[in-house]
C-alpha positions, 0 to 999 in steps of 0.5 A: 162403939166400943172404938170410940172414945168418950169424952166429957161435955165440956171436952166435947164443947172444945172439939165442937168450938162453941161454950159448955152452956151453948151445948148444954142447950143443944143437948136439952133441945135434943131430948139427950140431956133434961134438967132436975133441980140445978143438975142435968140427967141424962135421958133414954134417947140420950144413952140411945146416942152413947151417952153414959154415966162415968164415975172419977175420984176427982171428978164425982159421977158426970155424962160422957159421950161418943166423940162424934156424937151426932146432935139434932140442932132443931134451933138451927136446921127449924126453917130451912131446907136440907138437902141429902147428899143424892140431890146435891151429887146431881148437881155436878153429875156425880153419884151420891157415893162419890159426894160422901166420899168427897165429904169424908176427904175433907174431914166433914163425915166419916164412914159408920159400920153402915152409912155415915155419921157427921164430924165436928167439922161437918157441923160446923158447916151446916150438917145436920145428922139424921136416920133412915126411919127404916133400917136406921142406917145415919146419914148427913144432909146438907143446907143450900149454903153448901153449894157456896162454901169454898171448902168444899167448891174446892174439892169438887172442882179439884175432882172435876177437874176445873180448878183453872186459872182463875182460881188459882190466880185467886189462891194465889193472893193468900199470905200462905201462898205469897210464903209458898212461892218464895220458894219453888218447889223444885225438889222431886220426890220418888212418887212424883210429887215436886217440893220445896226443901230437901226435908221435904223430899224426904218425908215424902219419900219415906211415906211412898216407900211405907205405901201411905197415901199422902197429899202434898199442899192440900188446902185445908177444908175451912174458909181460911186459905191455908195449906197443909204440907202433907195430907193422910187421908187414911185418918184424916192427918196433916203433917208439918215440918217446921224448917227455919224457926230462927227467921222472924217470918216464919216463926209468926206463919208457924204460929198463925198455922198452928192457931188454925190446926187447933181452931179446927181440932185437926189431927197434926203431926209437927216434925223438925229437923232432928226428925226428919233424920229418925223418920224411921223411928219417929213417924210409925210412933206418930201416925199410931196415935191417929190409928195410921199403921206402917210396915 
């Protein structure tokens, strides 16, 4: 746990996109904290899940949590049936290991020393953190609604090669795709990707030469139909190149996309024209901030 960032309860509530009051109630229900007069105190259960006391001259003494802390939500899970990765994988004739890798790729879970822990995005999509009672290995269970979740269905179809014409016809209706369809992907990068501008080609080539696995125009794992410019699975990092910023329509598209990244607390690297001509200096530093090492 030493390399996991510790954050305040207020910051954790922002990461989870819920109010501080709602998070306090979840922590109380899970037994992580308990009330003492008008304050909260950390319980042994909370400590076992990484909670700690921290003191600062400015804020005094307060509780901090691992940024990936898993909070069982009894109020949400009560009366609902949840499925393990094995049961979900059986529906698609894939192994639990492969299913978990797919869920990790879209940012719903992350690999632990052994097993998997849920992310903030996974919590938003109904996942519940569990732990093997004998081994202590963490794993995640999912509600049956996962079979209807657009982001999950999309990644399953892509992995199985079933993203056919009907799906594409539906996708092409989105505003983001309407903008993208205006600019043909005719610039061929070194790795074979066809991209929509010379700047994107230079970025793609740089990532390829740096031996960084990346996807081009990957759909974000959310219900909104939004596509990134580049996605780096290692570190779950998204890259957006902002060109044509003097165009009012483009500027509005940029504003809307940035709002989406902020809403889901995605890791985002933003590149502009001046950055493209200095990628050797710019990208390694930006990527390192998110744990992606180059060269």
